[in-house]
N, C-alpha and C positions, 0 to 999 in steps of 0.2 A: 504493500500500500504506500502511496505517496506520503512523504513526511512533510508536514507543514512547518513553516519557519516561525520561531518564537521571536518576538521583537520588542517586548516591554522590558525596559531597564529596571534595575533594583530601585526601590523606593528611597527617596531622600527624606529623612524624617524631620520635616519642618513642622512648625506649629500649625495645628489644624483645629477646626470646629468639630465637636463630637456629638453625634445625635443623641446619645443617652442623656445628656444634660438637659435636653429640651423636651423630652417625652415623659409625661406623667403616666406611669403604668397602672396606676389605680383607676385611670380613666380610659386610656387607650387599650383596647382588647386585642387579643390575637385574632388574626383572620382565620376563616375556615380553610381547611386543607382537604385535599382529595387523594385517593390512592395513587401511587406512583404510576405514571404513564409516559411513554416516549412518543405518543401520538401527537401530531401538531394540532394546536388549537389557536394558532396565531390569526390575527386579523388578516394578514396577508401571507398565505402559505408560501408564496414565492420567495420569501425571505430565507427559507431553508432550501438549500439546493441539493443536499445529500449526495454530493459528488465534489469534483474540484471546485474549490471556493472561489467565486468571482471576485471576492475582495482580498484574496491572497494573490496579488497580481501576477499574471503569467509573463509580463515583459522581462522579468528577471528570473533566472533559474532559481527554483524553490521559493519564489516570492520575495517580498522585502519585509523588513522589520516593522510592519505597520499594523499589528494586531490591535493596538490601542485605537487607531483611527477607524479600523473596520468595526470595532465595538461602538465607537462614537456614532458612526453613520447608521448602524443598525438601530441604535437608540433613537436617533433623530427621526428616522423613517417610521419607526414604530409609533412614535408620538403623533406624527402627521397622519399616518394611515388610520390610527385610532380615532382621529378627528374627521375622517371622511376622505382623505386623499387616497391615491392609488399609485404610489411610487413603487417601482420594481427594481430591486437590488441586483438583478441579473443583467441589467443594461450596462453598456460601456461607460455611461456617465458616472456610475458608482465607483468603478476603479479609478477613473480620473479624479473624482472628488477625494478619495482616500489618499492618492498619491500627492495631490495638491496640498492637502492639510498636513501630511507628513513632511513635505518639503517646506511649507511655510513655517512650521513650528520648530523643525530640527535642522534645516539646511540640507536635507536629503536631495541629491541630484540624480535623476534617472540616468544621465549620461556618465555618471561616475559613481556607481553603486558601491564599488569596493572600498572607497574612502569615505563615503557619506552615509551609508546604510548602517547607522549606529543605534537604531532603536529609539524608544521614547520613554522618558521618565514621567510617571503619572502626573505630578504637580505641574510639570511643563505642559503636558497635554491639556489638563483641565484649565490652565490659565489661557491657553490659546482658544479653547472652545468657549470660554466666557467672553473674551475680548474680540475675537475674529469670527469664530464659528466654523462650521463645516457646510459646504455648498450642497444643496439638495437638487433634485431633478428639475425643479422649476426655476433654478438659478438663485434662489434666496439662500442666504447664509443663516443656518440655524445655530443660535447661541444657547448655551446652557445657563441655568441659574447657579446659585451658590453651592459649591461642592462641600458636603458634610460627611465626615467619616463615621462608619458603622463598625462596631466591634464584631469581627467575624467569629469570635469564640462564644458569643451570646446569641444563640440561634433564635430565641424568641424575639430579640430585637431585630435580627435579620428579617424575620417574617413580617414584623410590623413595618419596617422601613420599606421592604419590597411592596407591601400592600398600599402604603400611604403615598409614596412618592414616584410611582410610575416605573419602578424597576431599579436594578442595581448594576453599578460598574464593578466588576469583580477582577481584581488583579492577583495572580497567583505565582508562586515559584513552582514551575511545572514539572512533575515527575514523569518520566518516560512512559510508565505503565498507563497513563491516562490517554495517550494519543489515540489509541484505537478502542477505548473503553466507552460504553454508553453511560456508565455511572462512575463518577469521579469520587473515590473514597480513600480511606487510609491505605497507605502502601509504603513499602520499604524501598521502592524504586528510586533511582538516582534522579536528582534535579537536572533538567536539561536546559533551563532558561526561564525567562519571565513571559507571562502570557496575560492578555487582557480580554475579558469576555463581558457581554452584556446579558443580564437576566431580565427578560421582558415581562412586564406586569400582565401582559395578555396571556401568558402561559401559566397554567395552574401551578401553585405551590403545593408541595406534598409533605407529609410528616417525615419522609425520607430525605428531603432536600429541596433545592430550588432548581427549576429548569433553566438551562442556559443555552445560548446559541453560539457555538464555537465552530469556526470554519464552515459555517453554513449547515451545521447538523445539530439537531436537538439532543441535548445530553442533560444529565442531572448531577449536581454537586451536592454531596451529603454534608451533614453537620460536621462529621469527622474530617472530611476533605477540606472544608472551610477552616476548621480549627487548626489543622496541621500545615496547610500550604497557602492560605490566603494572607497576604501581607498588605493588601489595600482593598477596602470595601467602601464604596462611596455611593451616596444618593445626591441628587441635585435638587435644590429647593427652588421651585418656580418663582420668578420675581413677583408674580401676582400675589404671593403671600405677603409681600411687604407693602402693597398698595393700601391707601387709606380705607378703601372699601374692598380689600382683597379677600382671598379665600381664607376660611377659618377651619382648622382641624381641631376638634375638641380634644384637649389634652396635649397639644403641641404649643410650646411657648415661643411664638414668633418674635415677641418683643425682646426676649433675652437673646435669641439668636441674632437679631438685628443689632443689638448693642455690642455683642461679642464680635460680630463681623466688622463693625465700625472701628473697634479697638484694634482688631487684627490688621485692618487696612491702614490704620494710622501708624502702625509700628510700635505702639505703646507696649 
């Protein structure tokens, strides 16, 4: 089987906002779960290709180190398609978008991959997605909201975050045994590199784990898999939460998050 390239660099542990601080668990309840299933329930099934991944670009042997950007584009398209769009990730535009974002954020040059294909550090990627965004099929640049860290060892919080905020950006130190596995669980397999995946909120969460879209294939990562190998788990908070008449989630302290964000941005 073709081996896909891993392209997410190790996390640089800078100061972050942490979701646990803003969630009142006496109010916010766990979402319902369903039995484990690898059957697609996506809004747009075309997002799963179950073959050579269109977002692991074929222009370079074995693809490029842009799994972070493939995850970002999948997340953006999922949001748009859930709102009624019909974007298709199998189109050439999707590969071009991933390569453009990877180039813009890291300096990757398709004409000089040996020297410039160095992968993406998550904070670097999230900063680019906030300020520039990733281009969609309609030409519009989709920008994310505030990235907030989720503790991957707290599976109840993982389920709450997944349910409330439209999905999870999952960064892992990737063991080789996972490459051809449908379920990513505890293993003694050696780490082969870093990988970024998106967990779509349109896909059912299960007591056994959360469904993820990796290399165009539906898989499940278990609580043990998250605990042992996830070193960056992120949700993004929609800017609408901060508007005067913005969204309200009962049990989520938007004001405290906004104050901490202002302090973080000021460098205090």
